[in-house]
Phi, psi and omega in degrees: 000132181292147179287150180293153178296155180298150178294141177254167176304330179299329184262359187297156177304146188237052177211166177092179184297319181301316181292322178297318177296318180299317181295318179298316180295321179296318178298321180292326175295315181300324183263017182302132184294337181258021182295149176262123184269128177231103183269126175250185181287326184251343185218156164252129184244136172247122180259124184221157174296146179268117178290155188289328179292314178296322178300317179297319180295328181273348180074035180229173185275133182270338192289124178059016183267150172234157177233162181241119175271116193246115182244119180298146176254152170285121183233154172287130185283111176233350175227144183292144176231098188274341177244107184293339183252103174297319178304321180296319178291318181298331178302324178279310188299315185291343174288331186253332176244091191296337182281347181285130180304138180273152167274115182279327178195134177255118181261008180093289181279342174202170183218158182249126185235154168293156185250130179269112180288153180135194181235138174296141179301330179295340178274319185269338180210073185292335182216162172086184184299146179254345176097154184298316185299315180293320179298323177296319177298318180292322177299318177295325177300314180298320179294320179292324177297319179294341181273351179297126184302127182299323184293344178271347183288152175300159179300144175277163179297157175302138178082007181295140180306144182270140173293137005254042186279078182300323180298316178297322179297313180295320178297324177298317180297317179296315180297322177299314180301317181289312190275333184251341183245302186289302187299314181296339183257005182291328181300317182276324189246001185303317181294322178293317176303314182298319178297333179272001180086011180263099187279170190294333184258018190296320180284330175294319177296321178298317180296320178299323179295335179291340179298335181263006181230075181295147181256148173289130176298132178228141178301134180281154177207178176294136178236140173279314176072003183214044182274090176234180191299327180286342181257009178248116180258127182238147168222194186294332189244341189209172179229138176226140175256123185249180174061089185254022185301322186252026175300157184214186180222117182176207183292123183296340177294334176296318179297317179296316182297315180297323178296312182300322182283313188283340173282344179061042176295147166288167187300319182292322179287327176297317179295321180293319179297322178298316179295318179295321178300312181297319180294317180296319178298316181296315180297330180275004180086018182245039181301331180296336180285348179265358183300130175071011187292331180299323180273327190269331180300317177301330178293315179292325175296318177301317179297316182299317178294322182292311184291335183292339182304317187292305178296327181292317178292316181295319181295318179297318180291314182294329177300330178285333183280338186257005175296143179286359178228166174294132182304141178250178185305320181295323179296315179295323179296317179296315179297320179296323179296318178298314181296314183292327177295316179296317180295320181297320181286333182266356187303314182289307181297329180265000180053051176279112190291312184233121178269138180292143175282179185299316183296318180294322179295316178299317181297318179296320178293321177298314181297317180295316184295326181275349183275187186292340182258006182264232183297328180298320180292315181293329176293323181288320186266343181068028182280161173233052188298323183296322181291334185260005181269109184289155177290141174236010176216195184299141179286000000 
């Protein structure tokens, strides 16, 4: 029987004077007056220098090091999160993908992580081609992620689809979109969805259509599911993919599909990334994960475009309710562009017969915003829903 991996600071005993001192020092780091605030969709992060005493207690190097104090945000659920503890997952991932920031200590309500230096790809290349070299690195990342031993991953939820039942996995994703995203939000957004041509049974019809598109069974593996430009950190020598909150376990083609859509690749680069992904998987000994991908990847792409309609429309609408001023024509125009782009990409998989033009979309957003579920509701409840709604499509 293999010996267990060495204990990490994340697993260290959490009682006594040493732990009390560690907690006090960690709290002081979190509240550092010169902290750099980095707000994400699921967390608020404070980046601060790592003091030498705290570094010694954590068993890490203090010189020129920074740490990230990571505090979860309350978010509207639009993507599945099967592992509630990101630190527990990172304990596994960072052992096998050394470039992934480690969780140094989990305090329950927040956690302390190593900080990955560099620049987010969304800062240096927010749009357009990313180049062959980076795509090759990302393809290797997916292959290395697929190599993380399944037996080391945290337990999956009860009833989770069994490997290699790709069809069951995709149906689970569709059901999640309907039951956790679409249906719970119909009371507030149903009229707006209807005005956009998205009828109440649209995801049920999509699921029924899957009965005629059987999937090749593929072995399940660890999936990141959110590899987009804001989650890719680059420097002169290396690339790291961060933020594993919504990682999952399932068909690897789902991970590729979410990446292709959320990176907003053009068609030629999307095709090239697909080829590089397949080649990297084969070179890593995972040729079985590429079985049937020519037929099945388009199915996962259709799902990604279909499910994105709901968070994209809601996010555009909610963004109008949280403006510190009454929305003006430019605000409505920007929101309408976001909505129409999402509808255009989902038109074929959701069989949307007639897409609203720009004027109709602006009018629908104005009507919704002025109605009982728009700005008036957010003023009454004091919510910040738009800020807490994570992206489920390209940033």
